[in-house]
N, C-alpha and C positions, 0 to 999 in steps of 0.2 A: 503493500500500500502506499508505503514511504517514495519508493520509485515512480509510481503513477502522480503522486503527489508533486513531487519535483519536475514530472515532465509536464504537468499540467500547469505549474508556476514559470515553467520555462517559455511553452508555446504562448502562455496568455501574456507574458512580458513583451514577447517578441511582437505578438500581433498589436498589441497597443502600441508599442513604439514606432512600428512599421507604418501603422495608421496615421500616427502622428507625422511621421516625416512625408507620407504622402500630401498632405496639406501644406507642409511647410516646405519641401524641398522648391529650389528655385528653376532647376531643370528639368523640364517636363519628362524628359526619358527617365531620370532618376525617380522623379515620383511613380512611373510606370512599374518599375522595377521594384521600388518599395511594397507597391499595390501587389505584385506576385507572391511576394515573401509575406505579406499580411494573409494571402490567401493561403499559402502554403502551411501559415502557422494554425489559422482555422481549421484548416483540413485535420492536423493533428490532433486538435481539441475534439473534433466529431469522432475520430478514431478511439480516443480515450473514454468518450462518452456510448461507445458501441455502435455510432451510426456510421458503420464504416462504407455504406451506400453513398451517403452525402459528399462524406470526406472524397470519394473516388469522383463523384460528378464534380465538387467543388475544384478538382485539379484538372479534370478531363476539360470540362466544359468553360469555367472562367480563367484559370490560368492558360490553358492549352488553345483556347479561341479567343475571349473576350479581351484578357488582358495582352495577348500577343496582338490582336488587333488595334488596340487602341496605341500600343508601341510603334508599328507600322504606319497607322495616320499620324503620329505625332512626328515621326522621323521622315515621312514623305513629304506632307504638308508644310508650307513655307509661313507658319502662324507667327505673327508678331504679338507674341505674348505681354510685350512691354504695354503695347496700345489696349490690350486685353485689361489688364490691371490698372490702367489709367482710369477707367470708372468705377471701381472698386466702392470707394465712399459714397456713389449716386445709390448703390443698391443696398449699402450695408443696412439701413432701418429695414427694410423686408426681410434681410437675411437674418438680421438679429431676431426679429419676431418669429420667424421660422423656426431658427434656432431653440428658443424658448418653448415654442410648442412642442417640440419633438423631445425636447428635456423632460417637460412633466408628462409626455406619455410614458418614457422611460422609467420616471419614478412612479407612475402608478401601475406600471408593468412589474417592476421590482416591490413594490410595495402591495401588491394584490394577496399574498399571502397572509397578511396582517388584515387587509380591508374584508376580502372575502377568501379565506381559507380553501373553498371548496372549488374554486375557480383553477386553481394550479392542479388540484387532485385530477379535475376533470381533462386537463389538457395532456397530463403526463399518463393517462391510461390509455394503453392501446386498445385498438377496437378488437383484434383478435389477442390472447394472451402471447407474448414474447417466446414461452417456452414450447407453444405449437408451430410457429410458423418462422421462417427466416426474417431477416431485418428488412429485407427487399421485398418480399412477399407480403410482410405487414404493410410497410409504407405503400405499397400498390393498393392493397385493399383498402387502406385508408383515403388514398387520394381518388380513387375511382369508384367509392361507393359513397362515403359521407361528405366527401367536398369535392365530387364531379363536377358542380356548376360551377365552384369557384375557381377550380382547376381550369374549365372551359373559359370561363370568363379572363382569366390570367392571359391565357394563349391569344383571345382576341384583343386584349390591350396591347399585348407585344407586336402582331400582327400589323394594327393601326400606326403604333407609333412607327413601324419599320416602313412601312408605307409613307407614313407623313415625312420620315428623313428622305427617303428617296424623293418625293416631290420637291420638298424643300431645296434640295442640294442640286437637282438636275438642272442643267443649263444646256439650252440650246444655241448653239454656235451659228450665227449668220452665214448664209452663202451655203450651205451644205443641203443637198436634195434629201429630203425623207420622205417616206412611203406614208401614204394616207389610205387606209384601207377603204373606207367608204366611198372616196371619190375613184378608186381602182376600180371597186366592184361595182359601182353606179355608172360607168361611161357607158356610152351608145358607141355604135359601130362607125358611124360617122367621125367620131373622135379618135378611134383607133384606126382604121383602114382609110386609105387614101388611094384611089384607082387615078391614073396618069394614062393618057393616050399618049403612045410613043412612036414618032412617026420613024418607019423603016429606015434604018441606015444613018439615024442620027444618034441613036443613044438616048440617055436621060439629059 
């Protein structure tokens, strides 16, 4: 038990320190690397809690795809971060309000065992007992039975966010011919075929 406690404090301290460095690093590439370190530390915490599936998903999806994508985008785009930081004070009041709201929510979550002790017990109770099925099967049964509508709603929100990001960043360059399906399908014979009477021996 002592070794598990040591690893818990090790992963927790590294995760908190890496998260702090993400928001304080001046170089965005370093911030992404610290974000990857925070993800790996959080995966270690999940393994200590017995949620190995979530730990692997965190490594494969977030570290292997999202964080690396962030790194490539930051390195490939020529973003003027000094200009982005210039309007920091203008958005500071609304950012402080959102931060206070998140802090209040975290305090309420951490203090739920004092306010309503039965809430924490209901959240931690698995739908099938963990000694009957594996961790992955138990998670699947919870997601696709009790929380299936919330799971589908999250997928729809992510799809809308992806489409919105594509629409906002899509830029059409002038002078490039593009295919318009409706015009192509609705054109008539006179617009596509032109018959010319060519005299013999003169060519076109």
